[in-house]
C-alpha positions, 0 to 999 in steps of 0.5 A: 522207862523201866530202870533196873539197878544191879549195882548195890547202892546204899539208901542215900545213893538210891534216893539220889538216883530216884530223885534225879530221875523224871516221873516217867522212869520207874526204877527197881533196885537190887538189894541184899534182900531181893532174891535172884528170880526177882532181880532177873525179872526186873532185868528182863523188863528193863529199858535202862540198866545200871551195873554189871549183871552176870553174863549168863543173864543175857541169854534171856535178855531184855527185849526192849533194852535201850541203854546199859551203863556198866559200873566198871571201866573194863568189860571184856567179860561181856564181849560175847553179849549180843544186845538188841539193835540200837541199844547203847552201852557206856562204861565208867571211862576214866573214873577208876583210872587215878585210883588204879594208878595210885594203887599199883604205884603204891604197891610198888613203893610198898615192895621197894620200901619193905612196908609189907615186911614191916607190917608183918613184923609189927604184927609179931612185935619184932624189931629188925630195923637196920637189917632191912635197910640194905634191901630197900630200893627207891623208885626215883629215876628208875627206867619204867615201861608202862604197857598200855596208853589208856586212861590207867596207863596215862594216870600211871605215867603222870604219877611216875613223872613226879618221881623223875622216872624215865617212862616208856609207853607201849601201845600199838596205835597211841600217839603218846606211846614210843613203843608200838610193837612187841619186838620193840618192847622185847628189845627194851625190857632188859634195861627196864627196872619196872614194868607196869601192865595196864592192858585190857583183857583182849591181850591174853597172856601178853606177859608170857615166858618169853616176856619174863625171860627178857626182864633183868633179875633186878626188875619188878613186874606189876599188873593192874589191867586184867589178870588174863594178860599175865601168864601166871604160871610163867610169872611164878616160874620167873619168880622162883628162878629169880629171873625177876625180883618181885611182883605187885598184882592187883589182878590175877587170872582167877579171882578170888586167887585160889588158896593153893596159888604159890603167890600167897606164900611169896615174900617178894609178891604183893597182892592187892586183891583187885581193890585198885579202882576202889575209893570212898566215893566210887559209887557216887560217880556211877550214879552221877554218870548214869543220871547224866547219860539218862538225861542225854538219852531222854533229850536226844543227846550223846551219852558219855563213855560209849563203848562197843562190846564186840570191839572191846573199846 
């Protein structure tokens, strides 16, 4: 079996991956020094792939692809990819859920407690102390709506329970949710202090002008799902008109966020630059899951975290 590793791994993880495979596997790594044509050649010959190659590469995809291990949880960018019959695909499951949840809740706390403002003041060696206190908020016992009851949404729910929040989960079919329709959500929005969006990319512009118009002026919008789920122009308009108090965005519609975006200059917006799922050991999990799935395939077992690209889950 020929394996192409598109994920950029350091030497230690490359060795771990190589040592974990049997002698029947040949592996080719993408590195900082390999050119694109070489990588494309490895890609086209592969039976197994680890990582997220560019979508356009699949226009000339591997003819004998058996398995593709995505190195992300989301994969809506690959919804149009048609793979050879029988090829299996897996994502990273809940590996990034807890980091994403901690990042978005941490961003909200930073906004509430003025930590972003204090960081800028530190850079200027400027002390304002008590003047800032009146603007600070606490998350304790807030009324929160979490959009989405997937792995990230449930991790957010778990964290917020520790803050004594009242939490409403919105998802169409999940038994864990108490809001199942947009109508129910719009009815609940006026009483929410905080809305955290963890929706997948299939929910394009779910948070739109109507959505923001239902939020109360003291509320905060946070998003750690997919940038496409937020109508950014509607969000900017709502922020400028003070229809909502602030926003915490790990994801944006265009990434990197264009330098011309008004979001960069807004004091009431925190941008975490799609770092939500990151942590020191994130690549270790990719290698471990890939090795486990390769072992399962080679021995007639079932892979973990199998997904359907067309269905989006």
